[in-house]
PQR file of N, CA, C, O and H, with PARSE charges and radii, in Angstrom:
ATOM      1  N   UNK A   1      53.279  58.444 212.617 -0.4000 1.5000
ATOM      2  CA  UNK A   1      52.123  58.444 213.821 -0.0000 2.0000
ATOM      3  C   UNK A   1      51.540  57.862 213.139  0.5500 1.7000
ATOM      4  O   UNK A   1      51.282  58.015 211.945 -0.5500 1.4000
ATOM      5  N   UNK A   2      51.151  56.783 214.179 -0.4000 1.5000
ATOM      6  CA  UNK A   2      49.977  55.605 214.471 -0.0000 2.0000
ATOM      7  C   UNK A   2      49.258  55.695 215.494  0.5500 1.7000
ATOM      8  O   UNK A   2      49.824  55.311 216.518 -0.5500 1.4000
ATOM      9  H   UNK A   2      51.361  56.659 215.149  0.4000 1.0000
ATOM     10  N   UNK A   3      47.643  56.257 215.681 -0.4000 1.5000
ATOM     11  CA  UNK A   3      46.916  55.649 216.685 -0.0000 2.0000
ATOM     12  C   UNK A   3      46.684  54.047 216.963  0.5500 1.7000
ATOM     13  O   UNK A   3      46.300  53.058 216.340 -0.5500 1.4000
ATOM     14  H   UNK A   3      47.184  56.569 214.849  0.4000 1.0000
ATOM     15  N   UNK A   4      47.282  54.487 218.649 -0.4000 1.5000
ATOM     16  CA  UNK A   4      47.365  53.110 218.807 -0.0000 2.0000
ATOM     17  C   UNK A   4      45.886  53.398 219.502  0.5500 1.7000
ATOM     18  O   UNK A   4      44.877  52.726 219.284 -0.5500 1.4000
ATOM     19  H   UNK A   4      47.595  55.290 219.155  0.4000 1.0000
ATOM     20  N   UNK A   5      45.962  54.353 220.238 -0.4000 1.5000
ATOM     21  CA  UNK A   5      44.031  53.096 221.483 -0.0000 2.0000
ATOM     22  C   UNK A   5      43.298  55.014 221.283  0.5500 1.7000
ATOM     23  O   UNK A   5      44.047  55.972 221.473 -0.5500 1.4000
ATOM     24  H   UNK A   5      46.781  54.898 220.414  0.4000 1.0000
ATOM     25  N   UNK A   6      41.991  55.180 220.943 -0.4000 1.5000
ATOM     26  CA  UNK A   6      40.993  56.313 221.612 -0.0000 2.0000
ATOM     27  C   UNK A   6      41.061  56.556 222.414  0.5500 1.7000
ATOM     28  O   UNK A   6      41.502  55.652 223.124 -0.5500 1.4000
ATOM     29  H   UNK A   6      41.382  54.402 220.789  0.4000 1.0000
ATOM     30  N   UNK A   7      40.755  57.858 223.150 -0.4000 1.5000
ATOM     31  CA  UNK A   7      40.305  57.469 224.052 -0.0000 2.0000
ATOM     32  C   UNK A   7      38.540  59.117 224.275  0.5500 1.7000
ATOM     33  O   UNK A   7      38.549  60.247 223.785 -0.5500 1.4000
ATOM     34  H   UNK A   7      40.396  58.592 222.574  0.4000 1.0000
ATOM     35  N   UNK A   8      37.448  58.484 225.121 -0.4000 1.5000
ATOM     36  CA  UNK A   8      37.164  60.458 225.706 -0.0000 2.0000
ATOM     37  C   UNK A   8      36.080  60.828 224.484  0.5500 1.7000
ATOM     38  O   UNK A   8      35.724  62.003 224.392 -0.5500 1.4000
ATOM     39  H   UNK A   8      37.441  57.566 225.519  0.4000 1.0000
ATOM     40  N   UNK A   9      35.458  59.664 223.380 -0.4000 1.5000
ATOM     41  CA  UNK A   9      35.355  59.967 221.930 -0.0000 2.0000
ATOM     42  C   UNK A   9      33.609  60.888 222.009  0.5500 1.7000
ATOM     43  O   UNK A   9      32.481  60.402 222.086 -0.5500 1.4000
ATOM     44  H   UNK A   9      35.747  58.710 223.455  0.4000 1.0000
ATOM     45  N   UNK A  10      33.850  61.665 221.976 -0.4000 1.5000
ATOM     46  CA  UNK A  10      32.080  61.813 221.684 -0.0000 2.0000
ATOM     47  C   UNK A  10      32.043  63.056 220.203  0.5500 1.7000
ATOM     48  O   UNK A  10      32.717  63.947 219.687 -0.5500 1.4000
ATOM     49  H   UNK A  10      34.766  62.061 221.912  0.4000 1.0000
ATOM     50  N   UNK A  11      30.669  62.274 220.047 -0.4000 1.5000
ATOM     51  CA  UNK A  11      30.318  62.449 218.422 -0.0000 2.0000
ATOM     52  C   UNK A  11      31.549  62.107 217.331  0.5500 1.7000
ATOM     53  O   UNK A  11      31.709  61.001 216.813 -0.5500 1.4000
ATOM     54  H   UNK A  11      30.121  61.550 220.467  0.4000 1.0000
ATOM     55  N   UNK A  12      32.300  63.171 217.116 -0.4000 1.5000
ATOM     56  CA  UNK A  12      33.303  63.023 215.882 -0.0000 2.0000
ATOM     57  C   UNK A  12      34.495  63.944 216.648  0.5500 1.7000
ATOM     58  O   UNK A  12      34.833  64.689 215.728 -0.5500 1.4000
ATOM     59  H   UNK A  12      32.170  64.069 217.536  0.4000 1.0000
ATOM     60  N   UNK A  13      35.132  64.228 217.550 -0.4000 1.5000
ATOM     61  CA  UNK A  13      36.274  64.407 218.678 -0.0000 2.0000
ATOM     62  C   UNK A  13      36.500  63.356 219.326  0.5500 1.7000
ATOM     63  O   UNK A  13      35.666  62.556 219.751 -0.5500 1.4000
ATOM     64  H   UNK A  13      34.857  63.623 218.297  0.4000 1.0000
ATOM     65  N   UNK A  14      37.893  63.314 219.446 -0.4000 1.5000
ATOM     66  CA  UNK A  14      38.123  62.253 220.921 -0.0000 2.0000
ATOM     67  C   UNK A  14      39.925  62.548 220.496  0.5500 1.7000
ATOM     68  O   UNK A  14      40.493  62.999 219.502 -0.5500 1.4000
ATOM     69  H   UNK A  14      38.571  63.964 219.101  0.4000 1.0000
ATOM     70  N   UNK A  15      40.415  61.983 221.925 -0.4000 1.5000
ATOM     71  CA  UNK A  15      41.511  61.517 222.460 -0.0000 2.0000
ATOM     72  C   UNK A  15      42.642  60.467 221.701  0.5500 1.7000
ATOM     73  O   UNK A  15      42.080  59.491 221.204 -0.5500 1.4000
ATOM     74  H   UNK A  15      39.953  61.617 222.732  0.4000 1.0000
ATOM     75  N   UNK A  16      43.871  60.485 221.554 -0.4000 1.5000
ATOM     76  CA  UNK A  16      44.306  59.762 220.977 -0.0000 2.0000
ATOM     77  C   UNK A  16      45.757  59.294 221.559  0.5500 1.7000
ATOM     78  O   UNK A  16      46.599  60.098 221.960 -0.5500 1.4000
ATOM     79  H   UNK A  16      44.328  61.277 221.958  0.4000 1.0000
ATOM     80  N   UNK A  17      45.861  58.448 221.553 -0.4000 1.5000
ATOM     81  CA  UNK A  17      47.399  57.827 223.155 -0.0000 2.0000
ATOM     82  C   UNK A  17      47.681  57.966 220.477  0.5500 1.7000
ATOM     83  O   UNK A  17      46.898  57.657 219.580 -0.5500 1.4000
ATOM     84  H   UNK A  17      45.177  57.795 221.227  0.4000 1.0000
ATOM     85  N   UNK A  18      49.135  58.556 220.440 -0.4000 1.5000
ATOM     86  CA  UNK A  18      49.833  57.669 219.244 -0.0000 2.0000
ATOM     87  C   UNK A  18      51.367  57.191 218.759  0.5500 1.7000
ATOM     88  O   UNK A  18      52.395  57.417 219.398 -0.5500 1.4000
ATOM     89  H   UNK A  18      49.771  58.808 221.169  0.4000 1.0000
ATOM     90  N   UNK A  19      51.342  56.984 218.387 -0.4000 1.5000
ATOM     91  CA  UNK A  19      52.506  56.027 218.747 -0.0000 2.0000
ATOM     92  C   UNK A  19      53.872  56.403 216.951  0.5500 1.7000
ATOM     93  O   UNK A  19      53.338  56.536 215.849 -0.5500 1.4000
ATOM     94  H   UNK A  19      50.507  56.801 217.868  0.4000 1.0000
ATOM     95  N   UNK A  20      55.307  56.486 217.075 -0.4000 1.5000
ATOM     96  CA  UNK A  20      55.770  56.805 216.378 -0.0000 2.0000
ATOM     97  C   UNK A  20      56.133  56.210 215.550  0.5500 1.7000
ATOM     98  O   UNK A  20      57.241  56.014 216.050 -0.5500 1.4000
ATOM     99  H   UNK A  20      55.740  56.377 217.970  0.4000 1.0000
ATOM    100  N   UNK A  21      56.202  55.491 214.260 -0.4000 1.5000
ATOM    101  CA  UNK A  21      56.724  54.603 214.138 -0.0000 2.0000
ATOM    102  C   UNK A  21      58.042  54.509 214.018  0.5500 1.7000
ATOM    103  O   UNK A  21      58.654  53.461 213.811 -0.5500 1.4000
ATOM    104  H   UNK A  21      55.302  55.650 213.855  0.4000 1.0000
ATOM    105  N   UNK A  22      58.436  55.417 214.124 -0.4000 1.5000
ATOM    106  CA  UNK A  22      60.533  56.154 213.860 -0.0000 2.0000
ATOM    107  C   UNK A  22      60.569  55.428 214.773  0.5500 1.7000
ATOM    108  O   UNK A  22      60.296  54.228 214.812 -0.5500 1.4000
ATOM    109  H   UNK A  22      57.939  56.268 214.292  0.4000 1.0000
ATOM    110  N   UNK A  23      61.043  56.374 215.878 -0.4000 1.5000
ATOM    111  CA  UNK A  23      60.935  55.698 217.697 -0.0000 2.0000
ATOM    112  C   UNK A  23      60.573  55.239 218.319  0.5500 1.7000
ATOM    113  O   UNK A  23      61.140  54.969 219.378 -0.5500 1.4000
ATOM    114  H   UNK A  23      61.266  57.348 215.846  0.4000 1.0000
ATOM    115  N   UNK A  24      59.657  54.962 218.072 -0.4000 1.5000
ATOM    116  CA  UNK A  24      58.373  54.287 218.795 -0.0000 2.0000
ATOM    117  C   UNK A  24      58.078  55.136 220.575  0.5500 1.7000
ATOM    118  O   UNK A  24      58.086  54.584 221.676 -0.5500 1.4000
ATOM    119  H   UNK A  24      59.197  55.182 217.212  0.4000 1.0000
ATOM    120  N   UNK A  25      57.854  56.543 220.248 -0.4000 1.5000
ATOM    121  CA  UNK A  25      57.634  57.404 221.375 -0.0000 2.0000
ATOM    122  C   UNK A  25      56.405  57.142 220.880  0.5500 1.7000
ATOM    123  O   UNK A  25      56.125  56.695 219.767 -0.5500 1.4000
ATOM    124  H   UNK A  25      57.847  56.991 219.354  0.4000 1.0000
ATOM    125  N   UNK A  26      55.239  57.631 222.318 -0.4000 1.5000
ATOM    126  CA  UNK A  26      54.213  57.275 222.366 -0.0000 2.0000
ATOM    127  C   UNK A  26      53.916  58.904 223.075  0.5500 1.7000
ATOM    128  O   UNK A  26      54.331  59.242 224.183 -0.5500 1.4000
ATOM    129  H   UNK A  26      55.466  57.994 223.222  0.4000 1.0000
ATOM    130  N   UNK A  27      53.086  59.797 222.119 -0.4000 1.5000
ATOM    131  CA  UNK A  27      52.202  60.893 222.099 -0.0000 2.0000
ATOM    132  C   UNK A  27      50.673  60.838 222.633  0.5500 1.7000
ATOM    133  O   UNK A  27      49.956  59.883 222.331 -0.5500 1.4000
ATOM    134  H   UNK A  27      52.749  59.522 221.219  0.4000 1.0000
ATOM    135  N   UNK A  28      50.171  61.983 223.500 -0.4000 1.5000
ATOM    136  CA  UNK A  28      48.936  61.934 224.227 -0.0000 2.0000
ATOM    137  C   UNK A  28      48.805  63.445 223.228  0.5500 1.7000
ATOM    138  O   UNK A  28      49.501  64.460 223.192 -0.5500 1.4000
ATOM    139  H   UNK A  28      50.754  62.758 223.745  0.4000 1.0000
ATOM    140  N   UNK A  29      47.588  63.026 222.492 -0.4000 1.5000
ATOM    141  CA  UNK A  29      47.286  63.833 221.399 -0.0000 2.0000
ATOM    142  C   UNK A  29      45.328  64.458 221.373  0.5500 1.7000
ATOM    143  O   UNK A  29      44.333  63.786 221.101 -0.5500 1.4000
ATOM    144  H   UNK A  29      47.023  62.201 222.521  0.4000 1.0000
ATOM    145  N   UNK A  30      45.422  65.969 221.776 -0.4000 1.5000
ATOM    146  CA  UNK A  30      43.796  65.778 221.885 -0.0000 2.0000
ATOM    147  C   UNK A  30      43.553  66.689 221.309  0.5500 1.7000
ATOM    148  O   UNK A  30      44.441  67.540 221.348 -0.5500 1.4000
ATOM    149  H   UNK A  30      46.230  66.515 221.997  0.4000 1.0000
ATOM    150  N   UNK A  31      42.280  67.048 220.472 -0.4000 1.5000
ATOM    151  CA  UNK A  31      40.991  67.268 219.663 -0.0000 2.0000
ATOM    152  C   UNK A  31      41.497  66.583 218.089  0.5500 1.7000
ATOM    153  O   UNK A  31      42.070  67.176 217.175 -0.5500 1.4000
ATOM    154  H   UNK A  31      41.559  66.356 220.440  0.4000 1.0000
ATOM    155  N   UNK A  32      41.177  65.515 218.135 -0.4000 1.5000
ATOM    156  CA  UNK A  32      41.466  64.731 216.780 -0.0000 2.0000
ATOM    157  C   UNK A  32      39.977  64.854 216.821  0.5500 1.7000
ATOM    158  O   UNK A  32      39.166  64.903 217.745 -0.5500 1.4000
ATOM    159  H   UNK A  32      40.712  65.033 218.877  0.4000 1.0000
ATOM    160  N   UNK A  33      39.835  64.907 214.889 -0.4000 1.5000
ATOM    161  CA  UNK A  33      38.561  63.986 214.408 -0.0000 2.0000
ATOM    162  C   UNK A  33      38.325  62.870 213.663  0.5500 1.7000
ATOM    163  O   UNK A  33      39.074  62.338 212.843 -0.5500 1.4000
ATOM    164  H   UNK A  33      40.494  64.867 214.138  0.4000 1.0000
ATOM    165  N   UNK A  34      37.180  62.541 214.021 -0.4000 1.5000
ATOM    166  CA  UNK A  34      36.747  61.499 213.603 -0.0000 2.0000
ATOM    167  C   UNK A  34      36.726  61.040 211.686  0.5500 1.7000
ATOM    168  O   UNK A  34      36.638  59.828 211.491 -0.5500 1.4000
ATOM    169  H   UNK A  34      36.571  62.973 214.687  0.4000 1.0000
ATOM    170  N   UNK A  35      36.754  61.383 211.195 -0.4000 1.5000
ATOM    171  CA  UNK A  35      36.313  61.916 210.375 -0.0000 2.0000
ATOM    172  C   UNK A  35      37.878  61.327 208.347  0.5500 1.7000
ATOM    173  O   UNK A  35      39.108  61.324 208.380 -0.5500 1.4000
ATOM    174  H   UNK A  35      36.825  62.367 211.354  0.4000 1.0000
ATOM    175  N   UNK A  36      37.295  61.112 207.562 -0.4000 1.5000
ATOM    176  CA  UNK A  36      38.329  60.419 206.520 -0.0000 2.0000
ATOM    177  C   UNK A  36      39.588  61.355 206.475  0.5500 1.7000
ATOM    178  O   UNK A  36      40.738  60.999 206.735 -0.5500 1.4000
ATOM    179  H   UNK A  36      36.295  61.115 207.535  0.4000 1.0000
ATOM    180  N   UNK A  37      39.022  63.093 205.959 -0.4000 1.5000
ATOM    181  CA  UNK A  37      40.394  63.854 206.097 -0.0000 2.0000
ATOM    182  C   UNK A  37      41.637  64.169 207.199  0.5500 1.7000
ATOM    183  O   UNK A  37      42.778  64.610 207.061 -0.5500 1.4000
ATOM    184  H   UNK A  37      38.088  63.382 205.748  0.4000 1.0000
ATOM    185  N   UNK A  38      40.752  63.671 208.501 -0.4000 1.5000
ATOM    186  CA  UNK A  38      42.452  63.609 209.803 -0.0000 2.0000
ATOM    187  C   UNK A  38      42.307  62.277 209.050  0.5500 1.7000
ATOM    188  O   UNK A  38      42.765  62.608 207.956 -0.5500 1.4000
ATOM    189  H   UNK A  38      39.825  63.314 208.613  0.4000 1.0000
ATOM    190  N   UNK A  39      41.981  61.047 208.937 -0.4000 1.5000
ATOM    191  CA  UNK A  39      42.685  59.888 209.105 -0.0000 2.0000
ATOM    192  C   UNK A  39      44.079  60.066 207.527  0.5500 1.7000
ATOM    193  O   UNK A  39      45.116  59.456 207.264 -0.5500 1.4000
ATOM    194  H   UNK A  39      41.609  60.778 209.825  0.4000 1.0000
ATOM    195  N   UNK A  40      43.660  60.704 207.153 -0.4000 1.5000
ATOM    196  CA  UNK A  40      43.859  60.527 205.301 -0.0000 2.0000
ATOM    197  C   UNK A  40      45.365  61.588 205.312  0.5500 1.7000
ATOM    198  O   UNK A  40      46.446  61.151 204.917 -0.5500 1.4000
ATOM    199  H   UNK A  40      42.818  61.199 207.366  0.4000 1.0000
ATOM    200  N   UNK A  41      45.211  62.774 205.747 -0.4000 1.5000
ATOM    201  CA  UNK A  41      45.900  63.995 205.672 -0.0000 2.0000
ATOM    202  C   UNK A  41      46.027  63.965 206.258  0.5500 1.7000
ATOM    203  O   UNK A  41      47.220  63.662 206.257 -0.5500 1.4000
ATOM    204  H   UNK A  41      44.333  63.129 206.068  0.4000 1.0000
ATOM    205  N   UNK A  42      45.411  64.132 208.247 -0.4000 1.5000
ATOM    206  CA  UNK A  42      45.887  64.806 208.853 -0.0000 2.0000
ATOM    207  C   UNK A  42      47.175  64.018 209.694  0.5500 1.7000
ATOM    208  O   UNK A  42      48.261  64.578 209.841 -0.5500 1.4000
ATOM    209  H   UNK A  42      44.442  64.379 208.248  0.4000 1.0000
ATOM    210  N   UNK A  43      46.947  62.910 210.117 -0.4000 1.5000
ATOM    211  CA  UNK A  43      47.516  61.937 210.433 -0.0000 2.0000
ATOM    212  C   UNK A  43      49.117  61.979 209.280  0.5500 1.7000
ATOM    213  O   UNK A  43      50.294  62.315 209.413 -0.5500 1.4000
ATOM    214  H   UNK A  43      46.065  62.454 209.997  0.4000 1.0000
ATOM    215  N   UNK A  44      48.522  61.600 208.539 -0.4000 1.5000
ATOM    216  CA  UNK A  44      50.357  61.710 208.321 -0.0000 2.0000
ATOM    217  C   UNK A  44      51.405  62.911 207.333  0.5500 1.7000
ATOM    218  O   UNK A  44      52.472  63.147 206.766 -0.5500 1.4000
ATOM    219  H   UNK A  44      47.566  61.327 208.431  0.4000 1.0000
ATOM    220  N   UNK A  45      50.370  63.250 207.631 -0.4000 1.5000
ATOM    221  CA  UNK A  45      51.333  64.555 206.429 -0.0000 2.0000
ATOM    222  C   UNK A  45      51.730  65.523 207.448  0.5500 1.7000
ATOM    223  O   UNK A  45      52.706  66.239 207.227 -0.5500 1.4000
ATOM    224  H   UNK A  45      49.504  63.058 208.092  0.4000 1.0000
ATOM    225  N   UNK A  46      50.648  65.687 209.263 -0.4000 1.5000
ATOM    226  CA  UNK A  46      51.047  67.213 209.746 -0.0000 2.0000
ATOM    227  C   UNK A  46      51.404  66.833 211.279  0.5500 1.7000
ATOM    228  O   UNK A  46      52.055  67.332 212.197 -0.5500 1.4000
ATOM    229  H   UNK A  46      49.855  65.105 209.443  0.4000 1.0000
ATOM    230  N   UNK A  47      50.684  65.766 211.071 -0.4000 1.5000
ATOM    231  CA  UNK A  47      51.419  65.127 213.042 -0.0000 2.0000
ATOM    232  C   UNK A  47      52.656  64.019 213.689  0.5500 1.7000
ATOM    233  O   UNK A  47      52.671  62.826 213.992 -0.5500 1.4000
ATOM    234  H   UNK A  47      50.155  65.360 210.325  0.4000 1.0000
ATOM    235  N   UNK A  48      53.904  65.442 213.705 -0.4000 1.5000
ATOM    236  CA  UNK A  48      55.294  65.076 214.638 -0.0000 2.0000
ATOM    237  C   UNK A  48      55.034  64.652 216.125  0.5500 1.7000
ATOM    238  O   UNK A  48      54.329  65.146 217.005 -0.5500 1.4000
ATOM    239  H   UNK A  48      53.892  66.411 213.459  0.4000 1.0000
ATOM    240  N   UNK A  49      55.700  63.770 216.095 -0.4000 1.5000
ATOM    241  CA  UNK A  49      56.684  62.868 217.201 -0.0000 2.0000
ATOM    242  C   UNK A  49      57.235  63.932 218.083  0.5500 1.7000
ATOM    243  O   UNK A  49      57.296  64.808 217.220 -0.5500 1.4000
ATOM    244  H   UNK A  49      56.273  63.369 215.381  0.4000 1.0000
ATOM    245  N   UNK A  50      57.651  64.471 219.088 -0.4000 1.5000
ATOM    246  CA  UNK A  50      57.891  65.426 219.916 -0.0000 2.0000
ATOM    247  C   UNK A  50      58.798  64.921 220.144  0.5500 1.7000
ATOM    248  O   UNK A  50      59.374  65.357 221.140 -0.5500 1.4000
ATOM    249  H   UNK A  50      57.602  63.760 219.789  0.4000 1.0000
ATOM    250  N   UNK A  51      59.313  64.017 219.578 -0.4000 1.5000
ATOM    251  CA  UNK A  51      61.042  62.588 220.063 -0.0000 2.0000
ATOM    252  C   UNK A  51      62.136  63.256 218.882  0.5500 1.7000
ATOM    253  O   UNK A  51      63.301  63.652 218.872 -0.5500 1.4000
ATOM    254  H   UNK A  51      58.845  63.662 218.769  0.4000 1.0000
ATOM    255  N   UNK A  52      61.198  63.144 218.079 -0.4000 1.5000
ATOM    256  CA  UNK A  52      62.171  63.238 216.146 -0.0000 2.0000
ATOM    257  C   UNK A  52      61.511  64.007 215.788  0.5500 1.7000
ATOM    258  O   UNK A  52      62.070  64.831 215.065 -0.5500 1.4000
ATOM    259  H   UNK A  52      60.252  62.823 218.087  0.4000 1.0000
ATOM    260  N   UNK A  53      60.494  64.154 215.958 -0.4000 1.5000
ATOM    261  CA  UNK A  53      60.076  65.147 215.392 -0.0000 2.0000
ATOM    262  C   UNK A  53      59.765  64.437 213.426  0.5500 1.7000
ATOM    263  O   UNK A  53      59.163  64.912 212.464 -0.5500 1.4000
ATOM    264  H   UNK A  53      60.039  63.484 216.546  0.4000 1.0000
ATOM    265  N   UNK A  54      60.045  63.977 213.504 -0.4000 1.5000
ATOM    266  CA  UNK A  54      59.325  63.069 211.928 -0.0000 2.0000
ATOM    267  C   UNK A  54      57.260  62.764 211.731  0.5500 1.7000
ATOM    268  O   UNK A  54      56.392  62.384 212.517 -0.5500 1.4000
ATOM    269  H   UNK A  54      60.535  63.592 214.286  0.4000 1.0000
ATOM    270  N   UNK A  55      57.259  63.204 210.212 -0.4000 1.5000
ATOM    271  CA  UNK A  55      56.255  62.162 210.572 -0.0000 2.0000
ATOM    272  C   UNK A  55      55.841  61.215 209.669  0.5500 1.7000
ATOM    273  O   UNK A  55      56.558  60.670 208.830 -0.5500 1.4000
ATOM    274  H   UNK A  55      57.964  63.512 209.573  0.4000 1.0000
ATOM    275  N   UNK A  56      54.542  61.010 209.878 -0.4000 1.5000
ATOM    276  CA  UNK A  56      55.141  59.241 208.888 -0.0000 2.0000
ATOM    277  C   UNK A  56      55.387  59.754 207.256  0.5500 1.7000
ATOM    278  O   UNK A  56      56.082  59.053 206.520 -0.5500 1.4000
ATOM    279  H   UNK A  56      53.960  61.453 210.560  0.4000 1.0000
ATOM    280  N   UNK A  57      54.905  60.741 206.865 -0.4000 1.5000
ATOM    281  CA  UNK A  57      55.193  60.639 205.592 -0.0000 2.0000
ATOM    282  C   UNK A  57      56.361  60.856 205.460  0.5500 1.7000
ATOM    283  O   UNK A  57      56.823  60.662 204.336 -0.5500 1.4000
ATOM    284  H   UNK A  57      54.340  61.310 207.463  0.4000 1.0000
ATOM    285  N   UNK A  58      57.263  61.330 206.530 -0.4000 1.5000
ATOM    286  CA  UNK A  58      58.628  61.951 205.762 -0.0000 2.0000
ATOM    287  C   UNK A  58      60.134  60.479 206.259  0.5500 1.7000
ATOM    288  O   UNK A  58      61.323  60.468 205.941 -0.5500 1.4000
ATOM    289  H   UNK A  58      56.887  61.488 207.443  0.4000 1.0000
ATOM    290  N   UNK A  59      59.279  59.416 207.147 -0.4000 1.5000
ATOM    291  CA  UNK A  59      59.614  58.514 207.732 -0.0000 2.0000
ATOM    292  C   UNK A  59      59.245  57.638 206.734  0.5500 1.7000
ATOM    293  O   UNK A  59      60.151  56.804 206.735 -0.5500 1.4000
ATOM    294  H   UNK A  59      58.313  59.425 207.405  0.4000 1.0000
ATOM    295  N   UNK A  60      58.240  57.257 205.662 -0.4000 1.5000
ATOM    296  CA  UNK A  60      58.505  56.588 204.293 -0.0000 2.0000
ATOM    297  C   UNK A  60      57.578  56.055 204.614  0.5500 1.7000
ATOM    298  O   UNK A  60      56.930  55.849 203.588 -0.5500 1.4000
ATOM    299  H   UNK A  60      57.504  57.934 205.661  0.4000 1.0000
ATOM    300  N   UNK A  61      56.863  55.522 205.794 -0.4000 1.5000
ATOM    301  CA  UNK A  61      55.763  54.126 205.580 -0.0000 2.0000
ATOM    302  C   UNK A  61      54.359  54.769 205.528  0.5500 1.7000
ATOM    303  O   UNK A  61      53.703  55.730 205.930 -0.5500 1.4000
ATOM    304  H   UNK A  61      57.389  55.690 206.627  0.4000 1.0000
ATOM    305  N   UNK A  62      54.307  53.688 204.813 -0.4000 1.5000
ATOM    306  CA  UNK A  62      52.687  53.835 204.873 -0.0000 2.0000
ATOM    307  C   UNK A  62      51.345  52.813 204.915  0.5500 1.7000
ATOM    308  O   UNK A  62      50.968  51.832 204.273 -0.5500 1.4000
ATOM    309  H   UNK A  62      54.841  52.907 204.487  0.4000 1.0000
ATOM    310  N   UNK A  63      50.721  53.819 206.332 -0.4000 1.5000
ATOM    311  CA  UNK A  63      49.720  53.456 207.614 -0.0000 2.0000
ATOM    312  C   UNK A  63      48.466  52.730 206.611  0.5500 1.7000
ATOM    313  O   UNK A  63      48.043  52.911 205.469 -0.5500 1.4000
ATOM    314  H   UNK A  63      51.028  54.615 206.854  0.4000 1.0000
ATOM    315  N   UNK A  64      48.154  51.803 207.773 -0.4000 1.5000
ATOM    316  CA  UNK A  64      46.791  50.833 206.962 -0.0000 2.0000
ATOM    317  C   UNK A  64      45.521  52.287 207.422  0.5500 1.7000
ATOM    318  O   UNK A  64      45.656  53.396 207.939 -0.5500 1.4000
ATOM    319  H   UNK A  64      48.498  51.656 208.701  0.4000 1.0000
ATOM    320  N   UNK A  65      44.209  51.396 206.827 -0.4000 1.5000
ATOM    321  CA  UNK A  65      43.547  52.572 206.827 -0.0000 2.0000
ATOM    322  C   UNK A  65      42.743  52.496 207.822  0.5500 1.7000
ATOM    323  O   UNK A  65      41.784  51.728 207.894 -0.5500 1.4000
ATOM    324  H   UNK A  65      44.100  50.495 206.408  0.4000 1.0000
ATOM    325  N   UNK A  66      43.237  53.629 208.997 -0.4000 1.5000
ATOM    326  CA  UNK A  66      41.859  53.857 209.896 -0.0000 2.0000
ATOM    327  C   UNK A  66      40.008  53.434 210.192  0.5500 1.7000
ATOM    328  O   UNK A  66      39.442  54.261 210.907 -0.5500 1.4000
ATOM    329  H   UNK A  66      44.016  54.253 208.938  0.4000 1.0000
ATOM    330  N   UNK A  67      39.675  52.987 210.003 -0.4000 1.5000
ATOM    331  CA  UNK A  67      38.021  52.854 210.090 -0.0000 2.0000
ATOM    332  C   UNK A  67      37.591  53.945 210.924  0.5500 1.7000
ATOM    333  O   UNK A  67      37.981  54.127 212.077 -0.5500 1.4000
ATOM    334  H   UNK A  67      40.134  52.316 209.423  0.4000 1.0000
ATOM    335  N   UNK A  68      36.529  54.876 210.108 -0.4000 1.5000
ATOM    336  CA  UNK A  68      36.016  55.803 211.543 -0.0000 2.0000
ATOM    337  C   UNK A  68      34.463  55.311 212.430  0.5500 1.7000
ATOM    338  O   UNK A  68      34.029  54.270 211.936 -0.5500 1.4000
ATOM    339  H   UNK A  68      36.212  54.727 209.171  0.4000 1.0000
ATOM    340  N   UNK A  69      33.922  55.635 213.146 -0.4000 1.5000
ATOM    341  CA  UNK A  69      32.574  55.040 214.121 -0.0000 2.0000
ATOM    342  C   UNK A  69      31.899  55.413 212.984  0.5500 1.7000
ATOM    343  O   UNK A  69      31.208  54.522 212.491 -0.5500 1.4000
ATOM    344  H   UNK A  69      34.275  56.480 213.547  0.4000 1.0000
ATOM    345  N   UNK A  70      31.902  56.678 212.324 -0.4000 1.5000
ATOM    346  CA  UNK A  70      30.783  57.132 212.018 -0.0000 2.0000
ATOM    347  C   UNK A  70      30.635  56.849 209.764  0.5500 1.7000
ATOM    348  O   UNK A  70      31.477  57.163 208.923 -0.5500 1.4000
ATOM    349  H   UNK A  70      32.464  57.402 212.724  0.4000 1.0000
ATOM    350  N   UNK A  71      29.762  56.427 209.630 -0.4000 1.5000
ATOM    351  CA  UNK A  71      30.368  55.978 207.638 -0.0000 2.0000
ATOM    352  C   UNK A  71      30.015  57.996 206.716  0.5500 1.7000
ATOM    353  O   UNK A  71      28.915  58.508 206.505 -0.5500 1.4000
ATOM    354  H   UNK A  71      29.078  56.172 210.313  0.4000 1.0000
ATOM    355  N   UNK A  72      31.320  58.555 206.429 -0.4000 1.5000
ATOM    356  CA  UNK A  72      31.349  59.659 205.604 -0.0000 2.0000
ATOM    357  C   UNK A  72      29.752  60.214 205.282  0.5500 1.7000
ATOM    358  O   UNK A  72      28.923  59.471 204.757 -0.5500 1.4000
ATOM    359  H   UNK A  72      32.213  58.140 206.600  0.4000 1.0000
ATOM    360  N   UNK A  73      29.503  61.372 205.604 -0.4000 1.5000
ATOM    361  CA  UNK A  73      28.879  62.578 205.650 -0.0000 2.0000
ATOM    362  C   UNK A  73      27.319  62.370 206.517  0.5500 1.7000
ATOM    363  O   UNK A  73      26.343  63.114 206.414 -0.5500 1.4000
ATOM    364  H   UNK A  73      30.177  61.976 206.031  0.4000 1.0000
ATOM    365  N   UNK A  74      27.461  60.927 207.519 -0.4000 1.5000
ATOM    366  CA  UNK A  74      26.565  60.807 207.943 -0.0000 2.0000
ATOM    367  C   UNK A  74      26.833  61.859 209.245  0.5500 1.7000
ATOM    368  O   UNK A  74      27.917  62.084 209.782 -0.5500 1.4000
ATOM    369  H   UNK A  74      28.254  60.323 207.602  0.4000 1.0000
ATOM    370  N   UNK A  75      24.975  62.666 209.723 -0.4000 1.5000
ATOM    371  CA  UNK A  75      25.071  63.595 210.664 -0.0000 2.0000
ATOM    372  C   UNK A  75      24.965  63.228 211.843  0.5500 1.7000
ATOM    373  O   UNK A  75      23.837  62.893 212.205 -0.5500 1.4000
ATOM    374  H   UNK A  75      24.094  62.484 209.286  0.4000 1.0000
ATOM    375  N   UNK A  76      26.002  63.172 212.757 -0.4000 1.5000
ATOM    376  CA  UNK A  76      26.029  63.040 214.234 -0.0000 2.0000
ATOM    377  C   UNK A  76      25.453  64.180 214.985  0.5500 1.7000
ATOM    378  O   UNK A  76      25.431  64.161 216.215 -0.5500 1.4000
ATOM    379  H   UNK A  76      26.918  63.445 212.463  0.4000 1.0000
TER
END
């Protein structure tokens, strides 16, 4: 799953639309967190498509680096 649109960001919390790179399904997810751990570990390893049930790593896809709104370690 890759983030295609961020919505309602308040500090580091945000909602997002994510697209499955395998089947093209779009899911809406709440409770996302804008830090390196979320983008580098949670998105590729734990977020599954609701249609095909696969993660990005299960599909063998290397995702692009997503920039965070605030620098790492910045207190919001």
